[in-house]
N, C-alpha and C positions, 0 to 999 in steps of 0.2 A: 519731766525733763530727765534725760539720761545723765549718768555720771561716767566719766572716763578717768581712769587712774593710770599714770605712766610711771613705771619704776625704772631705776638705773640710768637716769639722765646724767650725763657728764656735767661736772660742776661748772666748767667753762661755758657750756651751752646754756645752763640755767642762768648763769650770770648775764650772758648775752640777752637772753629773753627778758630778764629783769631790767636791764638797761634800756632795751627797746620799749618795754612796757612803760617805764618811767618817762621816756621821751613823749609817749602818747598819753600820759596821765591815766594809765590803766594798771590793773593788777596783772600779775603774770598769767593768771587764769584767763582774764579777758583778752590779753594779748594772744595767747595760744588759740583761743576760739576765733579771734579776728584773722589770724594767719591761716587757719584751716578754711574759714569761709572764703577768704580771698583766693586761696589756691584752688579750692573746689569750684569756685565761680568762674574760673578761667575757661576759655574755649579750648577744646582739644586741638584746635588748629592754630593756636596762638603762635607757636614757633614758625610755622610756615608763613603766617601773616606778617610776623615781624621781619622775616627774611625778605619777603616781597617788598615791604615798606622800605627797608634799608636799601635794597637795590634800586628802587625808584628814587630815593633821596640821593644816593651816592653815584648812581649811574653804573653802567656796565658796558662792555664792548663785545662785539662779535668778531671772531677771527676764524678763517677757514683753515689756518695752519694748525698742525698738531703741537702739543706742548714741546716736543723735542725740536721741532722746527723753529718755534719761537725762541727757545733757549739757545739754539745754534745761531740764530740771527743776532741775538743780543751779544753773544760771545764775539762774533765777528765784528760787531760795531764798537767794541771796546778799544780804547787806545792804550798802548803801553806807556807806563810812567818812566820807563828806563830811557836815559839819554845816552848811555854808553853801555858797554858790556857788563859793568858792575851793577850789582843790586844796590838800590838806594834805601836800605833798611837801617833802622836805628840799631837794632841788635842783629848781628850776623853770627 
């Protein structure tokens, strides 16, 4: 079995590893090995798969307008909150 030694770890990072290890009833060494295994076991396509799953869950829409056209239409649809020529701001 190989040995890996890591020097110069920030104290806060080491404390976070220790806290995470304690939550899982592991030593820091066991936790680090677990994190590395989990990370290396992930598919290289995981971000794309996660994005696709999110879009399926949340839905998306198609629009033939450009972003500028959509923004322009939104601005035109807004209504002014002014009832008179004065601005209705708390702080002028």
